[in-house]
C-alpha positions, 0 to 999 in steps of 0.5 A: 791785943790792940788792933790796928786803929788802936795803935795808931792811935797811941802812936799819935798820943804824944802829949801836944794833941788833944783828945779832938785833935786825935779822934780826928787823925784816928777818925774816931767817935771817941769809943777808941781813945776812951776805950784806950784810957780805960785801959790805961794806955793813954792819959790825960794831962793838962795842956799848958802854955797853949791858949786852947781853941774852942774846940779843943777840950785843953787836954792833952793825950799821951801815952802812959809809958814814955817812947823808948828808942826802938831796939830790935829783937836780937837775932842769933845771926847777929850773935856770932860767938864762934871761931872765925875760919874759912870753913866757917865762912865756906858754909855761911856761903853755902847757905846764902847760895841755898836761901837766896838761889836755889829755888829762884836759879837753881841752875846758878846756885849749883855754880856756885856750890861748884865753886866754893867746893874747889876753892881751896884758899882765902883768896879763890873763896873771896873771889866766888863771895864777890860773885855771890854777893854782887848776884845778892846785890842784883836780887835783894839789892845793896842793903842786904849785900852790905849785911851779907858782907859784913857777915863775911868779914866777921867770919874771916880769920885774920890774914 
């Protein structure tokens, strides 16, 4: 397993920086880069098209694996293949109440639970959901609220 400085060196190794430049950026005496090279994480490549300064080695350092686009690991919450229903949506809203409000604001969580239990149709449940999402936005920010709103839209059955 690589430590933080070794991982940082891998991020900086773009094939354009020389070994000397990387050593300065990583604050390395040469040990870290040599270890990464000997372990196969980094590769020395000839530097072409750039005049080497006296301080540079004329060799660039590159990660052995080309950089790939980051894809977050799949999450069970992103993979809903269930049936769209008001019951599923209601359970999701109960879950939001537990996760977001039960510890910090038990009274508010209980209020939301009671309102959800009383809502029997789509419109009344969506009214409660809007209030819950607005509170989530206050507590956790607009990105979290937007994500939950999208999930609710995926769970709701078509009108």
